[in-house]
DRENBA-712953 format. One line per 4 residues: number of its first residue (from 1); their letters; for each residue x, y, z of N, C-alpha, C. Coordinates in steps of 0.02 Angstrom, whole numbers, plus 50000, padded with zeros to 5 digits. Layout:
REM residues N
NUM = A = X,Y,Z,X,Y,Z,X,Y,Z; ...
This chain:
REM residues 402
1 = XXXX = 50162,51689,49970,50194,51654,50026,50257,51693,50046; 50268,51697,50110,50326,51732,50135,50390,51695,50118; 50446,51731,50120,50510,51700,50108,50524,51643,50156; 50505,51653,50219,50515,51600,50269,50476,51537,50251
5 = XXXX = 50413,51547,50228,50372,51490,50209,50400,51453,50150; 50423,51490,50099,50453,51459,50040,50516,51420,50059; 50557,51449,50102,50618,51416,50124,50603,51351,50162; 50551,51354,50203,50532,51294,50241,50509,51238,50194
9 = XXXX = 50469,51256,50144,50446,51205,50097,50503,51179,50054; 50549,51222,50035,50606,51201,49995,50650,51152,50034; 50649,51157,50101,50689,51113,50143,50648,51054,50169; 50590,51042,50140,50546,50988,50161,50582,50921,50163
13 = XXXX = 50573,50884,50217,50605,50819,50227,50552,50764,50226; 50549,50727,50172,50500,50673,50165,50505,50622,50221; 50565,50615,50248,50577,50564,50299,50560,50587,50370; 50541,50651,50377,50524,50677,50443,50450,50664,50456
17 = XXXX = 50436,50611,50493,50367,50590,50505,50332,50632,50559; 50369,50679,50588,50338,50722,50640,50303,50782,50609; 50314,50795,50544,50283,50853,50512,50208,50841,50508; 50166,50888,50531,50093,50879,50528,50069,50866,50457
21 = XXXX = 50016,50827,50451,49991,50804,50386,49977,50862,50338; 49942,50912,50361,49925,50968,50317,49986,51007,50296; 50036,51011,50340,50098,51046,50322,50136,51007,50269; 50134,50940,50274,50165,50899,50222,50132,50912,50154
25 = XXXX = 50065,50913,50154,50029,50925,50091,50047,50993,50063; 50051,51043,50105,50068,51111,50082,50138,51113,50052; 50185,51079,50084,50253,51077,50058,50257,51042,49990; 50220,50988,49983,50219,50952,49920,50187,50994,49864
29 = XXXX = 50135,51032,49882,50105,51077,49832,50156,51128,49809; 50194,51157,49856,50244,51207,49839,50297,51176,49793; 50319,51116,49809,50370,51083,49768,50343,51068,49698; 50281,51045,49693,50252,51032,49627,50255,51095,49584
33 = XXXX = 50241,51152,49614,50236,51214,49577,50305,51244,49562; 50350,51241,49610,50412,51279,49605,50475,51237,49594; 50474,51174,49615,50536,51134,49612,50517,51060,49606; 50485,51040,49550,50458,50972,49545,50510,50917,49542
37 = XXXX = 50571,50934,49519,50626,50886,49521,50676,50914,49572; 50664,50895,49634,50695,50928,49691,50754,50887,49718; 50811,50921,49726,50868,50888,49758,50865,50898,49833; 50857,50843,49869,50854,50844,49942,50924,50832,49969
41 = XXXX = 50956,50887,49987,51026,50883,50009,51033,50842,50073; 50987,50851,50118,50992,50816,50183,50991,50740,50174; 50946,50715,50132,50939,50643,50124,50977,50615,50064; 51009,50660,50026,51048,50638,49969,51007,50603,49916
45 = XXXX = 50950,50633,49897,50906,50601,49848,50868,50653,49808; 50848,50634,49748,50801,50674,49709,50730,50657,49730; 50687,50707,49733,50617,50697,49751,50573,50722,49693; 50534,50676,49665,50487,50693,49612,50417,50701,49642
49 = XXXX = 50382,50754,49622,50317,50768,49651,50261,50774,49600; 50277,50778,49535,50225,50784,49484,50206,50716,49455; 50142,50709,49441,50113,50648,49413,50148,50628,49349; 50155,50673,49301,50185,50657,49236,50257,50635,49243
53 = XXXX = 50295,50666,49287,50365,50647,49296,50371,50576,49325; 50328,50560,49372,50330,50494,49403,50310,50440,49353; 50260,50454,49312,50241,50406,49259,50299,50396,49210; 50330,50451,49190,50385,50447,49142,50442,50404,49170
57 = XXXX = 50460,50417,49232,50514,50378,49263,50495,50304,49268; 50432,50290,49286,50410,50221,49296,50408,50182,49231; 50404,50216,49175,50403,50182,49110,50472,50164,49084; 50524,50182,49121,50592,50169,49098,50631,50128,49150
61 = XXXX = 50618,50062,49153,50652,50020,49203,50725,50007,49186; 50747,50028,49127,50818,50019,49110,50860,50073,49142; 50839,50136,49133,50877,50192,49162,50865,50197,49237; 50805,50176,49260,50787,50183,49330,50771,50115,49359
65 = XXXX = 50817,50089,49398,50814,50020,49420,50791,50014,49492; 50767,49955,49510,50748,49942,49579,50808,49922,49621; 50862,49902,49590,50922,49886,49628,50966,49947,49634; 51015,49945,49676,51035,49888,49717,51005,49888,49787
69 = XXXX = 50970,49940,49807,50951,49945,49878,50876,49942,49891; 50836,49937,49838,50766,49925,49850,50721,49985,49845; 50660,49976,49820,50615,50032,49806,50556,50038,49853; 50554,49998,49905,50489,49991,49940,50465,50057,49969
73 = XXXX = 50508,50097,49994,50488,50162,50021,50549,50208,50021; 50544,50264,50053,50597,50314,50050,50656,50300,50096; 50654,50243,50129,50708,50225,50174,50745,50164,50147; 50805,50153,50171,50845,50097,50146,50813,50030,50162
77 = XXXX = 50815,49984,50113,50791,49916,50124,50839,49868,50091; 50834,49805,50111,50874,49753,50078,50835,49726,50019; 50870,49700,49969,50838,49671,49911,50815,49600,49926; 50791,49564,49873,50776,49494,49882,50706,49475,49862
81 = XXXX = 50659,49521,49858,50591,49503,49840,50574,49534,49773; 50515,49518,49747,50496,49538,49679,50498,49613,49670; 50483,49652,49721,50483,49725,49713,50553,49754,49707; 50604,49712,49719,50673,49735,49713,50707,49712,49649
85 = XXXX = 50670,49675,49606,50700,49643,49548,50689,49683,49485; 50732,49671,49435,50727,49702,49370,50738,49650,49315; 50722,49670,49254,50740,49630,49195,50711,49560,49195; 50751,49512,49169,50727,49444,49161,50709,49411,49228
89 = XXXX = 50748,49428,49280,50733,49399,49345,50665,49422,49371; 50649,49486,49358,50584,49512,49378,50528,49479,49338; 50538,49472,49272,50488,49440,49229,50474,49369,49252; 50529,49332,49265,50521,49262,49288,50481,49258,49352
93 = XXXX = 50500,49298,49401,50466,49294,49466,50394,49318,49460; 50383,49371,49422,50315,49397,49415,50270,49347,49380; 50297,49313,49328,50257,49262,49294,50237,49206,49340; 50282,49186,49384,50266,49133,49431,50216,49156,49484
97 = XXXX = 50228,49215,49512,50185,49241,49565,50114,49255,49539; 50109,49275,49476,50043,49292,49448,49997,49231,49446; 50025,49171,49450,49983,49111,49451,49940,49108,49514; 49959,49146,49565,49919,49148,49626,49869,49205,49628
101 = XXXX = 49865,49244,49574,49819,49302,49573,49772,49298,49514; 49743,49240,49504,49697,49230,49448,49629,49260,49463; 49589,49276,49412,49520,49300,49423,49479,49251,49466; 49490,49187,49456,49454,49138,49496,49472,49144,49570
105 = XXXX = 49537,49154,49584,49558,49163,49654,49525,49223,49685; 49525,49279,49648,49494,49340,49675,49419,49329,49686; 49386,49294,49640,49314,49280,49647,49301,49237,49708; 49342,49185,49719,49333,49142,49777,49343,49181,49842
109 = XXXX = 49392,49225,49843,49406,49264,49903,49353,49318,49915; 49318,49338,49864,49264,49387,49874,49210,49361,49920; 49192,49298,49912,49142,49268,49956,49168,49266,50028; 49232,49250,50036,49262,49249,50102,49262,49319,50132
113 = XXXX = 49280,49369,50092,49281,49438,50116,49212,49461,50139; 49161,49442,50101,49093,49461,50119,49073,49431,50186; 49089,49368,50196,49072,49336,50260,49109,49368,50318; 49172,49385,50307,49213,49415,50360,49185,49483,50380
117 = XXXX = 49169,49526,50332,49145,49592,50349,49075,49588,50380; 49034,49541,50359,48968,49533,50390,48975,49512,50463; 49022,49467,50477,49033,49447,50546,49057,49507,50587; 49101,49546,50558,49127,49605,50593,49071,49655,50607
121 = XXXX = 49027,49665,50558,48971,49712,50566,48923,49686,50620; 48913,49621,50622,48870,49592,50674,48895,49613,50743; 48961,49608,50753,48988,49624,50819,48982,49699,50834; 48993,49741,50784,48987,49813,50794,48914,49832,50811
125 = XXXX = 48867,49802,50776,48796,49815,50790,48777,49792,50860; 48803,49735,50880,48787,49709,50947,48814,49755,51001; 48872,49786,50987,48903,49830,51037,48880,49903,51030; 48846,49919,50977,48825,49988,50965,48881,50034,50942
129 = XXXX = 48937,50005,50922,48994,50044,50899,49058,50005,50909; 49114,50040,50905,49178,50006,50912,49234,50050,50887; 49285,50019,50860,49342,50056,50833,49345,50045,50758; 49351,50099,50721,49351,50096,50648,49403,50048,50621
133 = XXXX = 49464,50054,50647,49519,50014,50619,49513,49942,50642; 49512,49931,50707,49513,49863,50735,49452,49823,50712; 49393,49854,50713,49332,49816,50704,49307,49814,50632; 49325,49863,50590,49299,49864,50521,49352,49863,50467
137 = XXXX = 49409,49896,50478,49460,49900,50426,49508,49840,50425; 49522,49813,50484,49571,49759,50489,49545,49691,50467; 49484,49671,50486,49464,49601,50476,49471,49574,50405; 49446,49610,50354,49446,49582,50287,49517,49572,50259
141 = XXXX = 49558,49624,50255,49625,49611,50226,49667,49563,50266; 49663,49565,50333,49705,49520,50373,49682,49447,50365; 49617,49435,50364,49593,49367,50358,49601,49340,50287; 49592,49383,50237,49601,49362,50168,49674,49343,50156
145 = XXXX = 49721,49385,50178,49791,49369,50169,49810,49307,50208; 49784,49301,50269,49798,49241,50309,49773,49178,50273; 49714,49182,50243,49687,49125,50207,49730,49109,50146; 49751,49161,50111,49793,49151,50052,49858,49116,50070
149 = XXXX = 49884,49130,50130,49948,49102,50151,49939,49037,50191; 49877,49018,50204,49866,48957,50242,49878,48964,50316; 49871,49025,50343,49880,49037,50414,49815,49018,50450; 49821,48977,50501,49762,48952,50537,49728,49008,50576
153 = XXXX = 49663,49001,50586,49625,49052,50623,49655,49064,50693; 49680,49011,50723,49708,49018,50791,49770,49063,50792; 49801,49071,50734,49862,49112,50731,49849,49183,50708; 49785,49201,50699,49770,49267,50670,49790,49324,50716
157 = XXXX = 49781,49317,50781,49798,49372,50826,49873,49387,50826; 49917,49337,50835,49988,49353,50830,50008,49377,50760; 49976,49349,50709,49989,49372,50640,49976,49446,50633; 49920,49469,50660,49902,49540,50657,49951,49582,50696
161 = XXXX = 49972,49557,50754,50020,49594,50796,50088,49600,50760; 50108,49546,50726,50171,49549,50689,50168,49601,50633; 50111,49603,50597,50103,49652,50544,50110,49723,50571; 50077,49736,50626,50081,49803,50657,50152,49819,50678
165 = XXXX = 50185,49770,50707,50253,49781,50731,50302,49796,50674; 50295,49759,50619,50340,49769,50562,50329,49839,50533; 50267,49858,50524,50251,49923,50495,50276,49980,50538; 50271,49972,50603,50292,50024,50649,50366,50042,50640
169 = XXXX = 50406,49993,50620,50477,50004,50616,50501,50033,50551; 50458,50038,50501,50480,50065,50436,50498,50139,50445; 50560,50154,50432,50584,50222,50440,50603,50241,50510; 50601,50193,50556,50620,50208,50625,50694,50222,50630
173 = XXXX = 50714,50267,50675,50786,50281,50684,50825,50218,50701; 50885,50211,50674,50925,50152,50686,50940,50145,50761; 50928,50085,50787,50941,50071,50857,50885,50091,50904; 50830,50119,50877,50775,50141,50919,50733,50081,50941
177 = XXXX = 50691,50093,50992,50646,50040,51015,50598,50019,50960; 50575,50068,50920,50530,50052,50864,50563,50003,50816; 50627,50016,50800,50662,49972,50754,50671,49902,50785; 50688,49900,50849,50698,49836,50882,50633,49795,50884
181 = XXXX = 50577,49828,50899,50513,49792,50900,50495,49767,50830; 50510,49808,50780,50495,49788,50712,50536,49728,50690; 50600,49728,50707,50643,49673,50688,50622,49608,50723; 50601,49615,50786,50578,49556,50823,50515,49528,50791
185 = XXXX = 50468,49572,50772,50406,49550,50740,50420,49517,50673; 50465,49547,50634,50482,49518,50569,50513,49449,50577; 50556,49441,50628,50587,49377,50640,50535,49324,50658; 50487,49342,50700,50436,49294,50720,50392,49274,50660
189 = XXXX = 50374,49324,50619,50333,49308,50561,50372,49265,50512; 50435,49280,50502,50477,49242,50456,50481,49169,50476; 50490,49157,50541,50493,49088,50566,50427,49052,50554; 50372,49086,50568,50306,49056,50560,50293,49039,50486
193 = XXXX = 50309,49086,50441,50298,49073,50370,50345,49019,50345; 50406,49015,50372,50452,48961,50352,50422,48893,50368; 50391,48888,50426,50359,48825,50446,50301,48807,50399; 50263,48857,50379,50207,48845,50333,50233,48821,50265
197 = XXXX = 50286,48854,50239,50314,48835,50175,50338,48762,50178; 50373,48744,50232,50398,48676,50239,50340,48625,50238; 50286,48642,50272,50228,48597,50274,50195,48590,50206; 50191,48647,50169,50157,48645,50104,50198,48607,50051
201 = XXXX = 50263,48604,50060,50303,48565,50013,50286,48490,50020; 50271,48469,50080,50254,48398,50092,50181,48384,50079; 50138,48430,50103,50066,48420,50097,50034,48484,50071; 50029,48492,50004,50001,48553,49975,49928,48563,49996
205 = XXXX = 49909,48627,50003,49840,48644,50017,49811,48684,49960; 49760,48726,49976,49728,48767,49925,49754,48839,49927; 49805,48852,49966,49830,48920,49975,49879,48938,49920; 49896,49003,49918,49940,49029,49865,50011,49002,49871
209 = XXXX = 50035,48989,49931,50102,48961,49938,50106,48892,49907; 50054,48852,49915,50053,48786,49883,50054,48793,49807; 50015,48841,49782,50014,48854,49710,50083,48873,49684; 50117,48917,49721,50182,48941,49698,50237,48888,49706
213 = XXXX = 50232,48847,49757,50281,48794,49767,50282,48747,49707; 50224,48735,49678,50218,48688,49623,50210,48721,49555; 50218,48787,49553,50213,48824,49490,50276,48812,49449; 50268,48815,49383,50324,48810,49337,50319,48867,49286
217 = XXXX = 50375,48899,49273,50376,48947,49218,50370,48909,49153; 50329,48934,49106,50313,48898,49046,50371,48897,48996; 50425,48865,49015,50480,48854,48970,50530,48910,48962; 50512,48970,48980,50555,49027,48967,50619,49026,49007
221 = XXXX = 50617,48995,49066,50676,48996,49110,50697,48925,49130; 50681,48876,49087,50700,48808,49102,50642,48767,49127; 50651,48701,49130,50597,48656,49148,50581,48657,49222; 50628,48679,49263,50617,48677,49335,50625,48746,49366
225 = XXXX = 50595,48795,49332,50602,48865,49355,50550,48880,49407; 50559,48854,49466,50513,48867,49521,50542,48920,49566; 50500,48943,49614,50525,48990,49663,50563,48952,49718; 50623,48976,49732,50662,48946,49786,50630,48963,49853
229 = XXXX = 50651,48928,49906,50621,48938,49972,50627,49010,49996; 50686,49041,49986,50695,49109,50009,50651,49157,49969; 50641,49143,49904,50598,49185,49863,50525,49180,49886; 50504,49119,49903,50436,49110,49930,50426,49149,49994
233 = XXXX = 50476,49147,50038,50469,49182,50101,50469,49258,50091; 50512,49282,50047,50513,49354,50032,50446,49375,50003; 50418,49335,49958,50353,49351,49929,50299,49351,49983; 50300,49301,50026,50250,49297,50080,50253,49359,50124
237 = XXXX = 50314,49380,50141,50321,49441,50183,50294,49502,50146; 50309,49507,50081,50284,49562,50041,50208,49562,50038; 50179,49503,50029,50106,49497,50026,50074,49519,50091; 50105,49500,50146,50080,49520,50212,50077,49596,50218
241 = XXXX = 50132,49629,50199,50135,49701,50207,50096,49738,50152; 50106,49718,50090,50073,49752,50035,49999,49738,50032; 49978,49679,50053,49908,49661,50047,49867,49672,50110; 49900,49683,50166,49864,49690,50229,49865,49762,50253
245 = XXXX = 49924,49788,50266,49931,49854,50295,49902,49908,50250; 49918,49906,50186,49896,49960,50141,49820,49958,50130; 49792,49898,50122,49720,49894,50110,49680,49915,50171; 49703,49897,50229,49665,49916,50288,49666,49992,50297
249 = XXXX = 49722,50024,50280,49725,50096,50284,49682,50130,50232; 49677,50100,50172,49632,50127,50122,49559,50122,50145; 49541,50067,50177,49472,50060,50202,49458,50111,50257; 49503,50116,50305,49493,50164,50359,49493,50236,50333
253 = XXXX = 49540,50252,50289,49542,50319,50260,49481,50334,50218; 49455,50283,50183,49395,50292,50144,49334,50307,50187; 49327,50271,50242,49271,50285,50288,49275,50357,50313; 49335,50378,50332,49343,50447,50357,49326,50498,50302
257 = XXXX = 49345,50482,50240,49328,50527,50185,49253,50533,50176; 49218,50478,50182,49145,50479,50175,49112,50516,50234; 49140,50508,50293,49114,50544,50351,49121,50619,50340; 49177,50640,50310,49188,50710,50295,49146,50734,50236
261 = XXXX = 49122,50687,50195,49083,50704,50135,49019,50662,50134; 48972,50677,50180,48912,50635,50185,48870,50633,50122; 48873,50686,50081,48835,50685,50019,48859,50629,49972; 48925,50615,49974,48952,50561,49933,48929,50493,49959
265 = XXXX = 48925,50486,50025,48900,50424,50056,48828,50411,50035; 48785,50461,50039,48715,50452,50021,48708,50437,49947; 48749,50469,49906,48745,50457,49834,48765,50386,49816; 48819,50361,49847,48841,50293,49832,48792,50242,49859
269 = XXXX = 48761,50256,49915,48711,50210,49942,48652,50205,49894; 48634,50260,49863,48577,50260,49817,48594,50231,49749; 48658,50234,49730,48679,50212,49663,48743,50171,49668; 48735,50105,49679,48793,50062,49687,48833,50053,49623
273 = XXXX = 48806,50073,49566,48844,50069,49503,48906,50114,49505; 48908,50161,49553,48965,50206,49560,49022,50173,49599; 49013,50112,49623,49064,50081,49666,49133,50078,49634; 49139,50057,49570,49207,50054,49541,49243,50121,49542
277 = XXXX = 49209,50175,49522,49242,50240,49523,49252,50265,49594; 49207,50246,49640,49216,50265,49710,49277,50232,49739; 49289,50169,49724,49347,50133,49749,49411,50166,49724; 49412,50184,49660,49472,50217,49633,49483,50285,49666
281 = XXXX = 49428,50320,49681,49436,50385,49714,49460,50377,49786; 49437,50325,49820,49463,50310,49887,49538,50298,49883; 49559,50259,49834,49630,50243,49826,49671,50306,49810; 49644,50350,49768,49680,50412,49752,49682,50458,49812
285 = XXXX = 49625,50468,49843,49618,50517,49896,49658,50498,49958; 49660,50433,49973,49697,50411,50033,49771,50400,50018; 49787,50377,49959,49857,50364,49937,49898,50335,49994; 49884,50274,50012,49913,50246,50073,49988,50234,50067
289 = XXXX = 50014,50219,50008,50086,50211,49999,50116,50279,49985; 50157,50304,50029,50181,50373,50026,50231,50384,49969; 50279,50338,49960,50332,50349,49912,50367,50284,49896; 50395,50281,49836,50438,50225,49815,50503,50254,49786
293 = XXXX = 50554,50212,49785,50620,50234,49764,50641,50198,49699; 50679,50233,49658,50717,50202,49604,50789,50226,49607; 50833,50189,49575,50904,50207,49571,50923,50217,49499; 50966,50266,49486,50985,50284,49418,51040,50236,49395
297 = XXXX = 51025,50199,49341,51072,50149,49316,51122,50179,49267; 51105,50235,49237,51150,50267,49190,51133,50341,49188; 51182,50383,49172,51170,50454,49170,51110,50469,49124; 51062,50507,49151,50999,50518,49115,50975,50590,49124
301 = XXXX = 50966,50628,49069,50934,50693,49075,50862,50685,49097; 50840,50727,49142,50771,50724,49166,50747,50795,49179; 50701,50819,49137,50681,50888,49142,50741,50933,49132; 50751,50980,49177,50808,51025,49172,50868,50999,49210
305 = XXXX = 50863,50939,49238,50917,50911,49278,50950,50853,49242; 51006,50831,49268,51039,50770,49243,51050,50724,49302; 51020,50665,49300,51031,50616,49352,51094,50577,49337; 51136,50569,49388,51198,50532,49381,51189,50459,49401
309 = XXXX = 51230,50416,49371,51228,50346,49389,51237,50337,49465; 51192,50298,49495,51194,50286,49566,51152,50333,49608; 51124,50386,49576,51081,50432,49613,51017,50397,49636; 50991,50419,49692,50928,50395,49719,50872,50443,49698
313 = XXXX = 50817,50415,49672,50759,50455,49652,50697,50428,49687; 50665,50470,49727,50606,50450,49764,50544,50483,49733; 50494,50442,49721,50432,50464,49690,50378,50472,49744; 50353,50532,49753,50301,50544,49803,50232,50533,49772
317 = XXXX = 50201,50476,49788,50134,50462,49764,50082,50505,49799; 50096,50523,49861,50052,50570,49896,50044,50633,49856; 50099,50659,49829,50097,50720,49789,50067,50708,49720; 50088,50655,49686,50065,50642,49618,49989,50634,49615
321 = XXXX = 49960,50602,49665,49888,50590,49664,49847,50652,49681; 49881,50707,49698,49846,50770,49708,49876,50825,49664; 49904,50803,49608,49935,50850,49561,49880,50885,49521; 49880,50951,49525,49829,50991,49490,49834,50983,49414
325 = XXXX = 49891,50962,49389,49900,50953,49317,49868,50888,49293; 49856,50841,49338,49829,50776,49319,49756,50767,49340; 49735,50805,49391,49667,50795,49419,49633,50862,49427; 49572,50866,49403,49532,50926,49413,49510,50930,49487
329 = XXXX = 49525,50987,49518,49507,50997,49588,49529,50937,49631; 49594,50925,49635,49618,50863,49666,49605,50857,49741; 49592,50913,49775,49577,50909,49847,49506,50885,49860; 49464,50884,49808,49395,50862,49816,49391,50786,49815
333 = XXXX = 49342,50760,49852,49329,50688,49853,49269,50675,49808; 49281,50650,49748,49229,50641,49698,49223,50568,49679; 49168,50536,49700,49161,50464,49688,49145,50447,49616; 49131,50497,49575,49119,50484,49504,49176,50509,49461
337 = XXXX = 49234,50521,49491,49291,50549,49454,49312,50501,49398; 49312,50526,49337,49333,50486,49279,49356,50534,49224; 49414,50521,49195,49460,50467,49214,49493,50481,49281; 49522,50429,49308,49557,50435,49372,49621,50394,49369
341 = XXXX = 49671,50423,49340,49734,50387,49329,49781,50395,49389; 49756,50375,49447,49797,50379,49508,49855,50330,49503; 49906,50343,49544,49966,50303,49544,49973,50262,49608; 49919,50249,49641,49921,50213,49705,49951,50144,49698
345 = XXXX = 49941,50111,49641,49970,50045,49631,50034,50048,49590; 50063,50107,49583,50122,50113,49542,50103,50119,49468; 50154,50109,49425,50143,50116,49353,50198,50078,49317; 50182,50051,49258,50232,50017,49219,50240,49944,49238
349 = XXXX = 50300,49917,49227,50312,49846,49236,50305,49824,49309; 50309,49871,49356,50303,49853,49426,50234,49870,49455; 50184,49878,49411,50116,49890,49435,50096,49833,49481; 50063,49851,49536,50048,49803,49589,50009,49742,49565
353 = XXXX = 50035,49683,49577,50001,49621,49558,49936,49612,49595; 49931,49639,49656,49872,49629,49696,49820,49683,49690; 49824,49725,49638,49778,49781,49631,49705,49759,49628; 49691,49708,49589,49621,49685,49584,49596,49655,49649
357 = XXXX = 49641,49622,49685,49622,49595,49750,49605,49651,49799; 49647,49702,49801,49634,49759,49846,49569,49794,49828; 49557,49805,49764,49496,49838,49742,49435,49796,49762; 49440,49731,49754,49385,49687,49773,49370,49693,49848
361 = XXXX = 49422,49692,49889,49412,49696,49961,49380,49762,49981; 49404,49817,49953,49377,49883,49969,49304,49887,49948; 49289,49865,49886,49220,49868,49862,49173,49825,49904; 49197,49766,49924,49155,49721,49965,49141,49752,50033
365 = XXXX = 49192,49779,50065,49182,49810,50130,49132,49868,50126; 49141,49912,50078,49097,49971,50074,49027,49952,50053; 49019,49902,50011,48952,49880,49993,48914,49857,50055; 48946,49820,50099,48913,49795,50159,48903,49850,50211
369 = XXXX = 48950,49897,50216,48942,49953,50262,48882,49996,50241; 48877,50009,50177,48821,50049,50152,48754,50015,50165; 48755,49949,50159,48693,49911,50167,48673,49904,50241; 48722,49892,50284,48706,49873,50352,48723,49925,50405
373 = XXXX = 48768,49972,50388,48785,50025,50435,48777,50094,50402; 48717,50109,50378,48708,50172,50340,48720,50234,50382; 48713,50229,50448,48722,50287,50492,48790,50287,50527; 48838,50250,50500,48905,50248,50529,48934,50318,50536
377 = XXXX = 48961,50332,50595,48988,50399,50609,49041,50394,50664; 49081,50446,50669,49128,50449,50725,49090,50460,50790; 49114,50431,50844,49084,50443,50910,49099,50515,50931; 49055,50545,50971,49067,50613,50995,49135,50619,51029
381 = XXXX = 49175,50668,51008,49240,50679,51037,49293,50630,51016; 49278,50588,50966,49326,50537,50945,49389,50569,50917; 49446,50541,50935,49510,50564,50909,49533,50515,50855; 49553,50541,50798,49581,50500,50745,49656,50493,50759
385 = XXXX = 49677,50434,50777,49747,50422,50796,49784,50396,50735; 49835,50434,50714,49876,50414,50657,49944,50392,50682; 49974,50343,50647,50038,50317,50667,50094,50342,50625; 50155,50329,50647,50215,50348,50611,50239,50287,50571
389 = XXXX = 50237,50292,50505,50260,50238,50462,50292,50268,50400; 50352,50246,50384,50384,50269,50323,50351,50242,50262; 50312,50188,50269,50280,50157,50211,50215,50192,50193; 50171,50203,50242,50103,50222,50224,50075,50275,50271
393 = XXXX = 50021,50306,50247,49981,50349,50289,49939,50303,50334; 49960,50296,50396,49933,50245,50440,49882,50274,50489; 49823,50242,50492,49772,50260,50540,49769,50204,50592; 49777,50221,50655,49780,50171,50708,49713,50158,50740
397 = XXXX = 49673,50210,50750,49609,50200,50783,49565,50262,50776; 49500,50252,50783,49450,50305,50786,49385,50274,50809; 49358,50299,50865,49296,50271,50892,49237,50288,50847; 49193,50238,50836,49135,50247,50793,49071,50229,50829
401 = XX = 49016,50258,50803,48949,50239,50825,48909,50218,50764; 48856,50179,50778,48813,50156,50723,48740,50172,50737
């Protein structure tokens, strides 16, 4: 590589969403090889790019905390929800929230997910095609999350619009139109969810908010250790973003991966027993959550560097999931890859609570696509439109034929 190329990669800016996708991947490869614990002077943060380093950091929640400014992505966020908590407060909230993610709940929602994707496929078949994201990737996660939260069918369209608006603003420049639209969408969703929480306190339903409103921690934090109203709302907002936006992008990205690798599509169609490993490979290959942040709680040696108290450390999952040290031929899409210790759901005490739900949704969608749309393909001349999001690798649209 030329000196100019090395210098460009050394100056890589994770927050610059205008950098072309392949150039980002190339820069991350260079950093993994030459500067895996990288000090980003421009953004004032450490950037970790190797799988082993990110696992090591994730296993130490004492030295590397989620406070005080939040870990959701590489941009500043406010605290207040479970992903921003540490220690006993995190354990308490996680124990309560986990009551809404039981195996029975996932099993019940699987039937709902199957019905939703079959209805979506019916419409695509009737039209002879459609849009990959709008017609196939969006319906299952958006409707499942809406059902979990008790959002009525009549409110699904604005709910989806709010999700898109919030995501658009992640990492947007301060004062920009993107940020303003995002804040407006977040405000509208917050008001709507507040109304639902108030209703469920009076008249509980079968949704997860009703479960959490009446959940009790089993003695560890007192007899009345329930989630407060603001905690419920923060969790609901997190569920909307973590359970909807990321899963739909994994589905869309997975379809595109199969279109690029038709031999894998035919193999999975012939042998559905490969679905669990195929789902994990979709999650690794697409890596929809780009990065998460931790803050250094105490001076800590790390590799050849020393992190100081208060330092910001950003973990690039995009890089870790393609680390040559952790995965054989990581650029390949292998539906039988095993082991596959991807970090798409994080690692350690903050491992994603909704991982099994997301895997179920992805497996259900692809099982029905293989069965009913075996010839699914991009339409001639179709453009894959990707969006700018600090949170995830976002796919906005791609025309398909069946």
